[in-house]
C-alpha positions in Angstrom: -12.3 -18.5 42.7 -11.0 -15.0 42.3 -9.2 -16.2 39.1 -12.5 -17.5 37.7 -14.4 -14.3 38.5 -11.6 -12.3 36.9 -11.9 -14.5 33.8 -15.6 -14.0 33.6 -15.2 -10.3 34.0 -12.5 -10.3 31.3 -14.8 -12.2 28.8 -17.6 -9.8 29.6 -15.4 -6.8 29.0 -14.3 -8.3 25.7 -17.8 -8.9 24.4 -18.6 -5.3 25.4 -15.7 -4.0 23.3 -16.9 -6.1 20.4 -20.4 -4.8 20.8 -19.3 -1.2 20.8 -17.0 -1.7 17.9 -19.7 -3.4 15.8 -22.4 -0.8 16.6 -20.9 2.6 17.0 -19.4 4.4 13.9 -16.2 5.9 15.3 -15.7 9.5 14.3 -19.5 10.1 13.9 -19.7 12.2 17.1 -20.1 15.7 15.6 -21.6 19.0 16.7 -24.6 20.3 14.6 -25.5 23.7 13.4 -29.1 23.2 12.3 -30.0 26.7 11.1 -26.6 27.8 9.8 -26.2 30.7 12.2 -22.7 29.6 13.2 -23.9 28.5 16.7 -24.1 24.8 17.5 -27.6 23.5 18.4 -26.5 20.1 19.6 -24.7 17.0 18.5 -25.3 13.8 16.7 -23.8 10.3 16.3 -24.5 7.2 14.2 -24.8 3.5 14.9 -24.3 0.9 12.1 -26.0 -1.8 14.3 -28.7 -1.7 17.1 -27.7 -0.5 20.6 -29.2 -3.7 21.8 -27.2 -6.9 21.1 -30.1 -9.2 20.0 -32.2 -6.5 18.3 -35.9 -6.1 19.3 -38.5 -3.5 20.2 -37.2 -0.8 22.5 -40.0 0.5 24.7 -38.0 3.0 26.8 -34.6 4.5 26.3 -32.3 6.9 28.2 -29.3 8.8 27.0 -26.5 10.0 29.3 -23.6 12.4 28.3 -20.6 12.3 30.5 -22.8 10.7 33.2 -25.6 13.3 33.0 -29.0 12.3 31.8 -30.4 14.2 28.9 -34.0 15.3 28.8 -35.7 12.7 26.5 -37.6 15.5 24.7 -34.3 16.8 23.4 -33.3 13.5 21.7 -34.4 12.5 18.2 -33.6 9.1 16.6 -33.8 8.5 12.9 -34.2 4.9 11.8 -34.7 4.6 8.0 -37.0 7.4 7.0 -38.8 7.5 10.4 -37.8 10.0 13.1 -38.9 9.5 16.7 -38.6 11.6 19.8 -37.2 9.6 22.7 -40.0 10.8 24.9 -42.6 9.3 22.6 -41.2 5.7 22.8 -43.5 3.3 24.8 -44.8 -0.2 24.7 -47.5 1.1 22.3 -45.1 3.1 20.2 -41.8 1.1 20.4 -38.6 1.8 18.5 -37.9 -1.3 16.4 -34.4 -2.5 15.8 -34.0 -5.3 13.3 -30.6 -7.0 12.9 -28.3 -4.6 11.1 -30.6 -1.5 11.6 -28.7 1.7 11.2 -29.7 4.8 13.2 -28.8 8.4 13.8 -29.1 10.1 17.2 -29.6 13.9 17.3 -29.3 15.5 20.7 -30.6 19.1 20.8 -29.0 20.6 23.8 -29.0 24.2 22.5 -25.2 24.0 22.3 -22.5 21.7 21.1 -20.2 19.5 23.0 -16.9 21.0 24.2 -13.7 19.8 22.5 -12.3 16.6 23.8 -13.4 13.1 24.6 -16.9 12.4 25.7 -18.7 9.3 27.2 -22.1 8.5 25.7 -24.3 5.9 27.4 -27.6 4.5 26.0 -29.9 2.5 28.3 -32.6 0.5 26.5 -35.6 -1.4 27.9 -36.8 -4.1 25.6 -40.4 -5.4 25.1 -41.0 -8.3 27.6 -38.1 -7.3 29.8 -39.3 -3.9 31.0 -37.6 -4.2 34.4 -34.1 -4.7 33.0 -32.2 -2.2 31.0 -29.5 -3.0 28.4 -26.3 -0.9 28.6 -24.4 0.4 25.6 -21.7 3.0 25.7 -18.8 4.5 23.8 -16.2 7.2 24.1 -15.1 9.4 21.2 -13.8 12.8 20.5 -15.9 15.4 18.9 -14.8 15.7 15.2 -12.8 18.8 14.6 -11.4 20.6 11.5 -8.1 18.9 11.9 -7.8 15.8 9.8 -6.6 12.5 11.3 -6.7 9.0 9.9 -5.6 6.1 12.2 -4.6 2.5 11.4 -3.8 -0.1 14.0 -2.1 -3.5 13.8 -4.8 -5.1 15.9 -7.3 -4.2 13.2 -5.3 -5.9 10.5 -3.7 -2.8 9.0 -1.1 -3.3 6.2 1.7 -0.9 7.0 3.8 -1.9 3.9 1.5 0.0 1.6 2.7 3.4 0.2 1.8 6.9 1.2 3.1 10.3 0.1 3.9 13.5 1.9 5.0 16.8 0.3 6.4 20.2 1.0 5.4 22.2 -2.1 9.0 21.8 -3.5 9.8 18.2 -2.7 7.8 15.0 -2.0 8.5 11.7 -0.3 7.3 8.2 -1.0 7.0 6.3 2.2 5.4 3.1 3.6 2.7 3.5 6.2 5.3 2.2 8.7 7.0 5.5 8.2 10.1 4.4 6.3 11.2 6.0 3.0 10.8 2.5 1.5 7.7 1.4 -0.4 7.1 -1.2 -3.1 5.5 -0.2 -6.4 4.3 -2.3 -9.3 5.1 -1.1 -12.8 4.8 -3.1 -16.0 4.7 -6.4 -14.2 7.7 -5.7 -12.0 7.6 -4.7 -8.3 10.4 -2.7 -6.8 11.1 -0.2 -4.0 10.7 3.4 -5.0 10.7 4.9 -1.5 12.8 8.0 -0.9 13.0 11.8 -1.2 12.2 13.4 -4.5 12.9 17.0 -5.6 11.6 17.3 -9.1 13.1 16.4 -11.5 15.4 14.3 -9.2 15.0 11.4 -6.9 17.5 12.4 -4.2 17.9 9.4 -1.9 16.2 6.1 -1.1 15.1 3.7 -0.2 15.9 4.2 3.4 14.9 2.4 6.6 15.5 3.0 10.4 16.1 0.5 13.1 17.0 0.4 16.8 19.2 -1.9 18.8 17.0 -4.3 20.8 17.2 -7.9 22.0 20.9 -8.2 21.3 20.6 -7.1 17.7 19.2 -4.4 15.4 15.5 -4.5 14.7 14.1 -2.4 11.9 11.1 -0.2 12.8 8.9 -1.7 10.1 9.0 -5.0 11.9 7.0 -3.8 14.9 4.4 -1.2 13.9 1.4 -1.0 16.2 -0.2 2.2 15.0 -0.1 4.8 12.2 -1.7 8.2 12.1 -1.9 10.3 8.9 -2.5 13.9 10.1 -2.2 17.3 8.6 1.1 17.1 6.8 2.7 14.4 8.9 2.7 10.6 9.6 3.1 9.4 13.2 4.0 5.7 13.8 4.3 3.8 17.0 6.5 0.7 17.2 7.2 -2.0 19.8 10.4 -4.0 19.3 11.3 -6.7 21.8 9.8 -4.6 24.6 11.3 -1.3 23.4 8.9 1.5 22.4 9.6 3.9 19.6 7.5 6.8 18.3 8.4 8.3 15.0 7.0 11.5 13.5 7.7 12.2 9.8 7.1 15.5 8.1 8.3 17.9 5.4 9.0 21.5 6.5 6.9 23.6 4.2 8.8 24.7 1.1 11.9 22.6 2.0 13.9 20.2 -0.1 14.0 17.9 3.0 12.1 15.4 5.1 12.4 15.1 8.8 11.9 12.1 11.1 11.7 12.8 14.9 12.3 9.6 17.0 11.3 9.2 20.7 12.9 6.1 22.2 12.5 4.9 25.8 15.9 5.5 27.3 19.4 5.5 25.7 19.6 3.6 22.5 21.5 3.0 19.3 19.7 3.8 16.1 20.7 2.6 12.6 19.9 4.2 9.3 20.2 1.9 6.2 19.7 3.1 2.7 20.9 3.7 -0.9 22.3 6.8 -2.5 20.4 6.4 -5.8 20.4 9.8 -7.4 18.4 9.5 -10.7 15.8 11.5 -12.6 12.3 10.5 -11.2 11.3 9.3 -14.7 14.2 6.9 -14.9 13.7 4.9 -11.7 14.7 1.7 -13.6 18.1 3.1 -14.1 21.2 2.8 -11.8 23.6 5.8 -11.7 27.0 5.1 -13.1 28.9 7.2 -10.6 27.9 8.6 -7.2 30.5 10.2 -4.9 29.8 9.9 -1.2 31.6 11.6 1.7 31.2 12.3 5.4 30.3 15.9 6.3 30.5 17.1 9.9 28.1 20.0 9.3 25.2 17.6 9.0 26.7 14.8 11.1 26.2 12.4 8.2 26.8 11.7 4.6 26.7 13.7 1.3 26.0 12.1 -2.1 26.8 13.7 -5.4 26.0 12.4 -8.9 28.8 13.7 -11.1 26.7 13.0 -14.3 23.5 14.8 -13.2 24.7 17.4 -10.7 22.2 16.1 -8.1 23.1 16.2 -4.4 21.7 14.2 -1.4 22.3 14.5 2.3 21.4 12.2 5.3 22.2 13.4 8.8 21.1 12.9 12.4 21.2 14.8 15.7 22.5 11.8 17.6 26.2 11.0 18.3 27.7 9.3 15.2 29.2 6.0 16.2 30.1 4.6 12.8 29.2 4.5 9.1 29.6 1.8 6.5 29.7 2.3 2.7 29.2 -0.8 0.6 30.8 -2.8 3.4 33.7 -0.4 4.0 33.8 1.3 7.5 34.4 4.9 8.2 36.1 5.8 4.8 36.4 9.5 4.2 35.2 9.3 0.5 34.1 6.8 -2.1 32.7 6.7 -5.6 30.3 3.9 -6.4 27.4 3.3 -8.9 24.7 3.1 -6.2 26.2 3.3 -2.8 24.5 1.4 0.0 25.1 2.8 3.5 24.6 2.2 7.2 24.9 5.0 9.8 24.9 4.2 13.5 24.1 6.8 16.2 23.8 6.7 20.0 20.8 8.7 21.3 19.4 9.6 24.6 15.6 9.5 24.4 15.2 11.7 21.3 16.8 12.0 17.8 16.1 13.8 14.6 16.9 12.3 11.2 17.0 14.5 8.1 17.1 13.5 4.4 17.6 16.5 2.1 19.0 17.4 -1.3 19.0 19.5 -4.3 19.0 19.0 -8.1 21.0 22.2 -8.4 23.9 22.6 -6.0 25.8 21.3 -2.9 25.3 24.4 -0.8 21.6 24.3 -1.2 21.5 20.6 -0.2 23.6 21.2 2.9 21.6 24.3 3.8 18.4 22.4 3.5 19.7 19.6 5.7 21.2 21.9 8.4 18.1 24.1 8.6 15.8 21.1 9.0 18.1 19.5 11.6 18.1 22.6 13.8 14.9 24.6 13.2 11.9 22.6 12.0 9.0 22.0 14.3 6.1 19.7 13.8 3.6 22.0 15.5 4.3 24.7 12.8 3.8 22.1 10.1 0.4 21.1 11.5 -0.6 24.7 11.8 0.5 25.3 8.2 -1.8 22.6 6.8 -4.7 23.2 9.3 -4.7 26.8 8.3 -5.2 25.8 4.7 -8.0 23.3 5.7 -9.7 25.9 7.8 -9.7 28.7 5.2 -11.3 26.5 2.5 -14.9 25.2 2.5 -15.8 22.6 5.1 -18.2 19.9 4.0 -19.8 18.1 6.9 -22.5 15.4 6.9 -23.7 12.8 9.5 -21.5 10.2 7.7 -18.0 10.3 9.2 -16.5 8.4 6.3 -17.7 11.0 3.9 -16.3 13.8 6.1 -12.9 12.2 6.7 -12.4 11.4 3.1 -13.3 15.0 2.1 -10.7 16.4 4.6 -8.1 13.9 3.4 -9.0 14.9 -0.2 -8.4 18.6 0.4 -5.1 17.7 2.2 -3.9 15.5 -0.6 -4.6 18.2 -3.2 -2.5 20.6 -1.1 0.3 18.0 -1.1 0.2 18.1 -4.9 0.8 21.9 -5.1 4.3 22.5 -6.6 6.1 25.8 -6.9 9.1 25.1 -9.1 11.8 27.5 -10.4 11.4 26.3 -14.0 7.8 25.0 -14.2 6.2 27.8 -12.2 3.2 27.2 -9.9 0.6 24.5 -10.4 -0.8 21.2 -9.2 1.1 18.0 -10.0 -0.9 15.5 -12.0 0.1 12.5 -9.8 2.9 11.0 -7.8 5.3 9.5 -8.2 5.0 9.4 -12.0 3.7 12.8 -12.9 5.3 15.6 -10.9 4.5 18.0 -13.8 1.5 20.1 -14.8 -0.9 18.6 -17.3 -3.4 21.0 -18.8 -6.3 18.5 -18.8 -5.5 17.1 -15.3 -5.1 20.5 -13.8 -8.5 21.5 -15.1 -10.3 18.8 -13.2 -8.4 19.7 -10.0 -9.0 23.4 -10.4 -12.7 22.6 -10.6 -12.3 21.0 -7.1 -10.3 24.0 -5.8 -13.1 26.3 -7.0 -15.6 24.2 -5.2 -13.7 24.5 -1.9 -13.2 28.3 -2.5 -9.4 28.2 -2.7 -9.2 31.3 -4.8 -5.5 32.0 -4.2 -4.2 28.7 -5.6 -6.8 28.8 -8.5 -5.7 32.2 -9.6 -2.0 31.4 -9.3 -2.3 28.2 -11.3 -4.5 29.8 -13.9 -2.1 32.7 -14.4 0.8 30.3 -14.7 -0.7 28.2 -17.4 -2.4 31.0 -19.3 1.0 32.7 -19.7 2.0 29.6 -21.7 -0.9 29.8 -24.2 0.5 29.5 -27.7 -1.7 30.3 -30.7 -4.7 30.0 -28.6 -3.7 26.6 -27.2 -3.2 25.5 -23.6 -0.1 23.3 -23.1 -0.8 19.6 -22.9 2.1 19.3 -20.4 4.4 21.8 -18.7 7.7 20.0 -18.1 11.4 21.0 -18.0 15.0 19.8 -18.1 15.4 16.4 -16.6 11.7 15.7 -16.5 10.2 12.7 -18.2 7.8 15.0 -20.1 8.9 18.2 -21.8 6.5 21.1 -22.3 4.4 20.2 -25.3 1.1 21.1 -27.0 -1.3 19.1 -29.1 -3.9 18.0 -26.6 -7.4 17.3 -28.0 -9.2 18.9 -25.2 -7.0 20.7 -22.6 -7.8 24.1 -24.1 -11.5 23.5 -23.9 -11.7 23.5 -20.1 -10.2 26.9 -19.5 -13.0 29.3 -20.7 -15.3 27.5 -18.2 -12.6 27.6 -15.4 -12.0 31.3 -16.0 -15.8 31.9 -15.8 -16.2 29.8 -12.6 -13.3 31.5 -10.9 -14.5 35.0 -11.8 -18.1 34.4 -10.8 -17.1 32.7 -7.6 -14.4 35.2 -6.5 -15.8 38.3 -8.0 -12.3 39.0 -9.5 -13.4 41.0 -12.6 -9.9 42.4 -13.1 -8.7 38.8 -13.8 -11.3 38.6 -16.6 -10.3 41.9 -18.1 -6.6 40.8 -18.1 -7.2 37.4 -19.6 -10.2 37.8 -21.9 -8.1 38.1 -25.0 -6.7 34.6 -24.3 -10.3 33.3 -24.1 -11.0 34.7 -27.5 -7.8 33.0 -28.8 -8.8 29.7 -27.3 -12.2 29.8 -29.0 -10.7 30.6 -32.4 -8.2 27.7 -31.8 -11.3 25.5 -31.4 -12.9 26.6 -34.6 -9.7 25.7 -36.5 -9.8 22.2 -35.1 -12.8 21.3 -37.3 -10.5 20.3 -40.1 -13.0 18.4 -42.3 -15.9 20.9 -41.8 -18.4 18.4 -40.3 -19.0 20.6 -37.3 -17.0 18.5 -34.9 -13.4 19.0 -33.5 -10.7 16.7 -34.9 -7.7 15.3 -33.0 -4.7 13.0 -33.6 -1.4 11.6 -32.5 1.5 13.4 -30.7 4.8 13.0 -28.8 5.2 13.8 -25.1 8.8 13.8 -24.0 10.1 10.3 -24.5 6.7 8.8 -25.4 4.9 8.8 -28.7 1.1 8.6 -28.1 -1.5 7.4 -30.7 -4.1 10.0 -29.8 -4.4 13.1 -27.7 -7.7 12.6 -25.8 -7.5 11.7 -22.1 -7.3 8.1 -23.4 -4.0 8.8 -25.0 -2.8 5.1 -25.1 -5.4 4.1 -27.7 -6.5 5.5 -31.1 -9.9 7.3 -30.9 -9.4 9.5 -33.9 -11.0 11.6 -35.2 -13.8 13.2 -33.1 -14.3 11.7 -29.6 -17.7 12.4 -28.0 -16.3 14.1 -24.8 -14.2 16.5 -26.8 -17.3 17.7 -28.5 -19.2 18.1 -25.2 -16.3 20.1 -23.8 -16.3 22.3 -26.9 -20.0 23.1 -26.3 -19.2 24.1 -22.7 -16.2 26.2 -23.8 -18.4 28.0 -26.3 -21.2 28.6 -23.7 -18.7 29.8 -21.1 -16.9 32.1 -23.6 -20.2 33.6 -24.7 -21.0 34.4 -21.0 -17.6 36.0 -20.5 -18.0 38.0 -23.8 -21.3 39.4 -22.6 -19.7 40.4 -19.3 -17.0 42.2 -21.3 -19.5 43.9 -23.6 -18.3 41.9 -26.6 -21.8 41.2 -27.8 -20.9 40.2 -31.4 -18.7 37.2 -30.2 -21.2 36.5 -27.4 -24.0 35.9 -29.9 -21.8 34.0 -32.4 -20.3 31.6 -29.8 -23.7 31.0 -28.2 -25.3 30.2 -31.6 -22.5 27.8 -32.4 -22.9 26.1 -29.0 -26.6 25.5 -29.5 -26.1 24.2 -33.0 -23.4 21.8 -31.8 -25.4 20.6 -28.8 -28.2 19.5 -31.0 -25.9 17.9 -33.6 -23.9 16.0 -30.9 -26.9 14.1 -29.5 -28.3 13.4 -33.0 -25.0 12.2 -34.5 -23.7 10.1 -31.5 -26.8 8.4 -30.2 -26.8 4.7 -30.7 -30.4 3.5 -30.5 -29.5 -0.2 -30.6 -27.4 0.0 -27.4 -29.4 2.8 -25.8 -26.0 4.6 -25.4 -23.7 6.9 -27.3 -21.1 6.1 -29.9 -17.6 6.8 -28.5 -16.1 8.5 -31.5 -16.4 9.3 -35.2 -13.6 7.5 -37.1 -11.5 9.1 -39.8 -13.6 7.3 -42.5 -16.8 8.8 -41.0 -18.0 5.5 -39.4 -19.1 5.5 -35.7 -17.3 3.5 -33.0 -19.9 1.5 -30.9 -17.4 0.7 -28.1 -19.1 1.1 -24.7 -16.9 3.5 -22.8 -17.5 6.0 -20.0 -16.8 9.1 -22.2 -20.5 9.6 -22.9 -21.0 10.4 -19.3 -19.5 13.8 -19.8 -22.2 15.3 -22.1 -24.7 13.7 -19.7 -23.4 15.4 -16.5 -22.9 18.6 -18.4 -26.7 18.6 -19.1 -26.6 18.3 -22.9 -28.7 15.1 -23.1 -32.5 15.0 -22.7 -33.9 13.0 -19.8 -35.1 10.1 -21.8 -31.8 9.4 -23.5 -29.8 10.2 -20.4 -31.9 7.7 -18.4 -31.3 5.0 -21.0 -27.6 5.7 -21.2 -27.2 5.7 -17.4 -29.0 2.4 -17.2 -26.6 1.0 -19.8 -23.6 2.4 -18.0 -24.7 0.8 -14.7 -24.5 -2.7 -16.1 -21.7 -4.9 -14.6 -19.7 -5.0 -17.8 -18.9 -1.3 -17.5 -19.6 -0.7 -13.8 -17.4 -2.9 -11.6 -18.0 -3.0 -7.8 -15.0 -0.7 -7.4 -15.7 1.8 -10.1 -16.2 2.4 -13.8 -14.2 0.6 -16.4 -12.7 2.3 -19.4 -14.2 -0.3 -21.7 -17.0 -2.8 -21.4 -15.8 -6.2 -20.4 -17.9 -7.7 -23.2 -15.8 -6.0 -25.9 -13.2 -8.2 -27.6 -10.6 -5.4 -27.0 -11.2 -5.6 -23.3 -8.1 -6.4 -21.2 -8.3 -5.9 -17.4 -4.7 -4.7 -17.3 -5.0 -2.3 -20.2 -4.6 1.4 -19.2 -7.5 2.6 -21.3 -9.1 -0.7 -22.5 -10.4 -2.2 -19.3 -8.9 -0.6 -16.1 -11.1 1.2 -13.6 -10.4 4.9 -13.0 -11.7 7.0 -10.1 -12.0 9.8 -12.7 -14.6 8.0 -14.6 -16.3 6.8 -11.4 -16.7 10.5 -10.5 -18.2 11.2 -13.9 -20.8 8.5 -13.3 -21.6 9.9 -9.9 -22.1 13.4 -11.2 -24.1 12.2 -14.2 -26.5 10.3 -12.0 -26.9 13.2 -9.6 -27.5 15.6 -12.5 -30.4 13.6 -13.7 -32.1 12.9 -10.3 -30.7 9.5 -9.7 -29.6 10.5 -6.2 -29.2 7.2 -4.6 -27.2 5.8 -7.5 -24.9 8.8 -7.5 -24.4 8.8 -3.7 -23.5 5.1 -3.7 -20.6 5.9 -6.0 -19.6 8.8 -3.7 -19.6 6.3 -0.8 -17.4 3.9 -2.9 -14.9 6.7 -3.6 -14.8 7.7 0.1 -14.1 4.1 1.1 -11.2 3.8 -1.4 -9.6 7.0 0.0 -9.8 5.8 3.5 -8.5 2.3 2.6 -5.6 4.0 0.9 -4.8 6.1 4.0 -5.7 9.4 2.4 -4.2 8.6 -1.0 -6.3 7.9 -4.2 -4.8 5.7 -6.9 -4.7 6.7 -10.6 -6.5 3.4 -11.6 -7.3 -0.2 -10.7 -7.3 -3.4 -12.6 -10.6 -4.2 -14.4 -10.9 -7.6 -12.8 -10.0 -6.8 -9.2 -9.6 -3.8 -6.9 -5.9 -3.6 -7.2 -3.9 -0.5 -8.3 -2.0 -1.3 -11.5 0.7 0.7 -13.3 -0.7 3.6 -11.3 0.3 6.7 -9.4 -0.2 6.3 -5.6 -1.8 9.7 -5.4 -3.5 11.0 -8.6 -4.8 14.6 -8.5 -7.9 14.1 -10.7 -8.9 11.0 -8.8 -9.2 13.0 -5.6 -10.7 15.9 -7.4 -13.4 13.6 -8.8 -14.5 12.7 -5.2 -14.7 16.4 -4.2 -16.5 17.5 -7.4 -19.0 14.7 -6.9 -19.7 15.7 -3.4 -20.4 19.3 -4.4 -22.8 18.1 -7.1 -25.1 17.2 -4.2 -25.5 20.9 -3.6 -25.9 22.0 -7.2 -24.4 25.4 -6.4 -24.2 28.2 -9.0 -22.3 31.3 -7.7 -22.2 34.7 -9.2 -20.3 37.2 -7.1 -20.6 39.9 -9.8 -24.4 40.2 -9.3 -24.2 38.9 -5.7 -26.4 35.8 -6.3 -26.4 32.2 -5.3 -28.6 29.4 -6.7 -28.8 26.0 -5.0 -30.4 22.9 -6.4 -29.7 20.2 -3.7 -30.0 16.5 -4.1 -30.0 14.9 -0.6 -29.7 11.1 -0.5 -31.9 9.2 1.9 -28.9 8.0 3.9 -28.0 11.5 5.0 -29.9 13.6 7.5 -27.8 16.7 7.2 -25.2 18.4 5.0 -23.4 21.6 6.2 -21.0 23.7 4.2 -19.0 26.3 6.1 -16.8 29.0 4.6 -18.6 29.1 1.2 -17.0 32.1 -0.5 -19.0 34.4 -2.8 -16.9 37.4 -3.5 -16.4 39.1 -0.2 -19.2 37.1 1.5 -18.7 34.1 3.8 -21.7 31.8 4.0 -22.8 28.7 5.9 -25.2 26.5 4.1 -27.1 23.8 6.1 -29.5 21.2 4.6 -31.4 19.3 7.3 -34.0 16.7 6.6 -35.0 16.6 10.2 -36.6 20.0 9.9 -36.9 19.8 6.1 -35.1 23.1 5.7 -32.2 24.7 3.9 -30.7 27.5 6.0 -28.2 30.0 4.6 -26.4 32.2 7.1 -24.6 35.2 5.6 -21.8 35.5 8.2 -19.8 38.3 6.6 -20.0 40.5 3.6 -20.2 44.1 2.4 -23.7 43.9 0.9 -26.7 41.6 0.6 -26.7 38.5 -1.5 -29.6 37.1 -3.5 -30.3 33.4 -2.9 -32.6 31.2 -5.1 -33.8 27.8 -4.1 -36.4 25.9 -6.2 -38.0 29.1 -7.5 -38.0 30.9 -4.2 -35.8 34.0 -3.9 -34.6 36.1 -0.9 -32.1 38.8 -0.2 -29.9 38.1 2.8 -28.1 40.9 4.6 -24.7 40.3 6.3 -25.3 38.8 9.7 -28.7 37.4 8.8 -30.1 33.9 8.0 -32.7 32.8 5.5 -34.5 29.4 5.4 -36.1 27.6 2.5 -38.0 24.3 2.3 -36.0 21.4 0.8 -37.2 20.9 -2.8 -38.9 17.6 -3.4 
């Protein structure tokens, strides 16, 4: 009988777990600051399904927090567009839950929840069953500034998929199981590119770790139960034949090394298996002809040296070395092989540290990196390093936990892509593993995101680095170096055109007038470069073919794998923005002659662009003007750029956005580079059919710019889902016929930047720290109740901006600053002193 009762209880507990998992949106428990004064007013959480298992009309409801009943008058519930106070619910005024009804609970306690885990209980009385209440409860941790994404085997997680970590000087390609081993598909071939990279070198890898269990060696990737991607680290939990192992993987900041800390229950033997494949990152299909490998006591492991390239790699461990094998040969002092495979065996007592390190420059640097990482690195310092960055940049919080987590992971990923290199200088890598170099065009989209999150230090550093390389008014297409796949080269159709605008946005956001004074001559040079690019005198910029490193390319727009000569539509739109921005900068500098000349040219070109490129038959824009003067009617996403920049009238913009939303261009996973109805369409073609997050972001921003808020937000939600599905990465592109990364970087900078830039388009912020003003034109989707931005920087001022549909107000709290700021919302204007708050109605 007891067994039967236990089984009944077990089944009941299981259905309760399923109920909770299906209804509560984990991670949605957040504290709320309704008026932006920096003090929490309460908390909220969200349900994706009703808190009653069979749906129905709720006639009474109680809410308990950590066992304490909350006054019903303090609880508001939003279902659809309706908001009800819990105290108002009755048999005459029930709260209706249909199957699948989503809801947001807002609990106004006058304070937030304390950090830690809280238990929330809802008790509901249903119509017709008023004497019986239905329980629903969950436990969750109040969301904090620290970023953390979790995957579990019980939820079907695929731990074989790749993920990237970085130190600012080196990066590692890993699997979500934590091994430096991850498959990658390239040109129809799939192979393992896992390992440590120190641009331009791939140092070591692939590499896997195992433990002795069950009478043999079991590799850790065979028993992954859980993975956490946190701020600068990956934590994995493994269970192998009853033996538990926890592995923490991280890069010490600025190091040419990666560390793995293992915790094993009891004494154990661990095994490290890998390959000493030292090659340039751009030649991963090559096998080195000669690698010397030898044992080194200083690192308690092996050293690898490529005679041909001068690259060095090191693998070591804190455990007691039992044996090592090189290509089947045990404990040899030294060997020279093409690509040595190795196995190291160590005995450990509870804990061990594994280090992989290296250098493309010298043995002593490689050994020093390994020895320092073995003895001094600490995960808590790494977490602090990244959380400090996250907490000094703008926080973007909504009542949608997926949006919030994807945003935090996006900021983190862009930080991973920062590189400070002895030859290349400082910048943000275009994408990993293929593009650990600086691309002028890619960098521009990323710097826009960095400006949005108020990361002035990195923006200034990267701008100065690339502006120093301006040649005859032209921004480099690529900044590369010795051993890199791409050398430094010029010739981009549009890279130069982004920078007058970026300089303007940086100066107006940060208030750094000295930067403008130093670099304004370069702005003038860039504009004169643009005028020279109208080779045939038709008013439009011309572009053509080029060579980048090993690769000849047919054209130099962003679609550099296809021929779009001579005058692509997005190049002209970017030229208009460059002229407008340069004119504004000229006026700030007192250069009124150029200000007037450049503004006049911008207005002339803006009118000419729409007139020349509009295709009345398609209700869309032509993609380019061909060298013979004919117009290319291919339906591509490039026309979205003049639309989101505001250069197209509402009527034409509406028609074009309708056309862009058709399923031949808009796939369920993003925007294709070419309509699937076009004879040239190939779902595997880089620029003739694949889906790019970059272009999906353009579509989101274009829709938001023209008041199509729900359409734009649906694309933002799509991008957030992709980021979370990829464990905080964002692929360069996907196939056009299915949502599968193809010939793509695992982490592409402008993919992540597109998500962040699209989010900020919801606010419509225009900053001007030079005249101490802020203009906001918000577009709040119906799905969101609140949007809060913290640490918005405007010169020396620090602002919190809160948009709350519950009270239909925008609140701006001026936390800190030296003088008042002028805020404008929908025609209303108010000066806000430091320490004060102003409120505005949400524009309709």
